[in-house]
N, C-alpha and C positions, 0 to 999 in steps of 0.2 A: 964615445966622446960627446960631451954636452957643453953648449956655449952658455954665456951668462943669462940668456933669456930663458933657459931651461929646456931648449930644443936640442935634440940630438942632431948630429951632422946630417943624417939621412932625412929627418923631419924638415930641417931647414932647406935642404935641396928641393924637396917636394913642394914646400911653400913658395919658393922662388919660381919653380916651374909653373905653378898655378896662376901667378900674377898676370901674365899676358891674357889668359882666358878670362880672369875676373874683370880686367879692364875692357875686354872686348864685348862682354855680355850686354852692358847698357846700350851700346851702339846697335845691337841686333834687335832690341825691343821695339823701337819705333816702327820698323818695317813689319814686324809681326802684328802690331796693333792695327796697321793700315791695310793688312791683307783681308780680303772679303771672300768668304766661301759662298758659292752659289746655293740658293735654296733648292732642295730636292723635291719638294712637293709631298703631299700626304702619301704614306705608304698604305697600300690596300692589298692584303693577301688574296690569292685566287683559289687556294684549295686548303683543305684540312683533312688529314687522314688518321684513322684510328682502327684498332682491332675490335671486333664484336664477336666473341667466341672464336670460331674458326674462320669467320668472314673478315674481310677488310672493307671498311666503309670510308668513302671520300666525299666530302661535300665540296661542291665546285661553284665558285662565284662567277656566274656567267654574265653578270651585269649589276650595276648599282646606279641610282640616280636620286637627286633631291626632287621632291614633289611639294609644291606649294598648296596652301589651304587644305590641310588634311581633314578638316571636319566636313569637307565636301565629299569625303570618302568614308570616314569612320564616324560613328556616333550620330547618324542622321536623325535619330529619334530623341536626342537630348538637347538641352539648351546650350548655347555657347558658354554660359557661365559654368554649367556642370562639366562640360568638356574641358574648359580652361582649368578648373579646379583639379580635376583628375590628372591633367597633364602637368600642372605645376607641382603637384605632390610627387610626381615621378621624374621631376627635373627635365621635362620635355617642353620644347617650344610649341606654340600652337599655330604658327604661321608656315611651318615647313616640316616635312618628315623625310627621312632617308629610306628609300626602298631598296630591297635586295632581291636578287633572283638566283636561287640556289638549287640547281639540280643535284642529285645524289647518285653516286656510283657505288655499286656493291659488287665486290669480287668474292664469289663463293668458293673459289678454287677450281670450280668446274666451268663457270660462266662469268662474264663481265656484264653486269646489268645496270643500265642507266635509267633513272627515274626523271622524266621531263628533260626538256632541251633548251630552255632559255628563250631569249627574244629573237635570236638569229644564229646562223651557223658560225659566224665569226666569234661570237662570245663563248659558245660552248666548246668549240675546237681549241680556242686559246686557253681556256681553263683546263681542258683535258691535257693539252700539251704541257702546261705548267705542272700538272700532276704526274707526268711521265707516260701518258697514254695517247693513242691516236684513234680517230673515229672508226677505222676499220677493225680495231680490236673489240669493239662493242658487239656482244652477241645478241642482246635483247634490249629494246627500248620500251619502257613502260610509261604510258601517258596517264597521269592521274585525272586530268580533265582537259578540255579542248580550248581553253583560253589561249590567246595569242602568245603570252609570255611563257607558255609551257610547250607549245608546239612550234614556235618560231624557228627553232634550230633544226627541224626535221629536213627541210628542203631549202635549197638556194639556187643561184644561177647555174651552178655546176651539177644540179640534180640532188639526189638523196645524199644527205651528209653521212649516214651510217650505212655504208654500202653492203655490209655483210650481216646486218641485224635483222632479226624478226621483231615484230611489234605486238604489244599487248595493251589493251585498254578495257574499261568497263563496257559491257554490252549496252546498258541503258544510255550511257554517255554518248557512245558512237551513234546509236539510233537517233538520239535527239539532234545531233549536229548534221546528220545526213540530210535531214529535211529542213534545216534552219536557213539555208541560203546565205551562209557566212563565207565571205571571200577568203579569209585566212585558212579556214578549215578546207575549203575547196582547193586551195593552192598547196597547202602543206600536208594534208592528211589523205584526201581523196585519191591522189595518185599512188599512194602506198596501200590502198585498201586490201589488195590481194595478199599482202604480207602481214596483215593483222590477224590476231586471234583475240577472242573476247571472253571475259569472265564476269562473274557476279559476286556478291558478298560471300566471303569464305573461299573464293577461288584461289588457286595456287599458281604463282608465276614460276617458281622453282622450289625445291625442297627448302623449307624454312622461311619462305616469303609468301604471305597470305594477304589477300585483299580484304579491306574493311569498308563496308558501305558508309559513306560520310556525305550524304546528299544534302543539297541546299545551296551551296555555293554555285553549283551547276546541277542539272537534273540527275547526273550519274556520277558525280564526284566520288573518288575513291581515296582512302588512306591505305597504307600498307604496313603490316607488322613484319619485322625481321627477327627471326629467332635462330640462334646458333650456340651450341655447346653451353646451354644454360644462361645465355645473355640475350636480352631483348631490346628492341628499339622500335618506335613507331614513326613513320614518315606521315605527317599530318597534311602535307601539301598545303592547300589553301583553306582548310577547315578553320584556321585562325591565322590572321595575317599580321598581327602586331602584338608585341609583348605586353602592352598595357591596354590599348584601346580594344583589343580582342580578348585577351586572356583575363584581365582583371574585370572586364565588363562584357561577358559573353552575350548579354542581351542587347548590346548596342548594335544597331543596324549598320550594314556595310553596303556601300553603293553597288559593288560588283557581285553581291549575293543574289542569285536569281530568285530564290524563295527565302526571304529574310527570316520568316518564322522558323522554317525547317533548318536553316543554317544555324540559328541560335540554339535550337534543340540539339543539333549535331555537336556544336561546340561544347555544350554542357556535358553531354554523354561521353564524347571521345576524350575530352580533357579530364573528366572525372575518372575515367578508366586508367588513363596514364598516371594521374596523381595517386590513385589507390594502389597501383602496382609499383609505384616509385621507380619507373623505368625512364630512360632518356627518350627524347624525341628530336626529330628534325623538322623545322618549319620552313617552308620554301621562301617565305618573306621575312623570317626573323633576322635580327642582326647577325651578320656573318661571324663565326662559322655556322650559325643557324642551329646550333645544338643547345639543349637545355633540359631542365627538369620542371615539373609542374607541382605546385603545392596548392591544395584547396585553401581558400581564404574568403570567408564570408559567403557572399552570393556568387563569387567568381573564383579566380585562381591567381596565384603569384608565379611569375616567371623566374626561374632560378637558372641563370646561365651556367654552363659547364665551366669548371675550373680545370683541375687536372684529372677528374674522375675517369674520363675516357682514355687517358694515357695509360691507365693501370690494366687495361684489357678486360 
């Protein structure tokens, strides 16, 4: 049955039933407009995991902070104008930089191996927990070099953070710091000396994990190559510490490089090898998740952050 408006009896009933809802909607709008959601703050991921052949690699954000006046650290041998021009071209401010501290966890299937430990036990244990691991699961801790932001998580008030771990580092690096009178080394590393083993260029941490001499940042600084089932990755540690100020300008001097000329030579050779082989790398201080590729560009290199490549195995 249809009325004169062209509506069937059923349509008319539905229309009538909807009228109270239609009239109620405007009354609800003002309260919705006045509701205020609390701001949640910036989100910062704490781990990123991917497969590398038969291995599983997890980068762990153990800390991050803003640092003012970055040219007091990077580009010490160039003018403020040159530093500003390079920064502006890369959309970077020149008054502040964001620093990242990213240890790397490698699960070989036989061992859980941690490279570097961050600034303190709290940072590394929190990042491990977010990634589903506990410190007592770590079998081996590899220290690329002995700066405080790499050894800081080794020891705390409760003693050794990684109770079940063996420790590995470069022989030249350890020998240097044994005689340096450095309080952080003496507090964090020296008490663990009897649990350390030492290697040189080409030494093996575990099958598929090989040391690469990358001296200059410190006297015995090491990078590490990870190879599994035809896939490769290089952990460059602090051989280069910024995607622009170090990679694009490897000749720029860095405050924390002990031997600035040797560090520049290392940057050019190590980054050149990674670029030539077109393999990914992890940089301890690169923007998290700290993974990327390197392309040769003029006298330097271009940083290519990973997109989905590492998701593909």
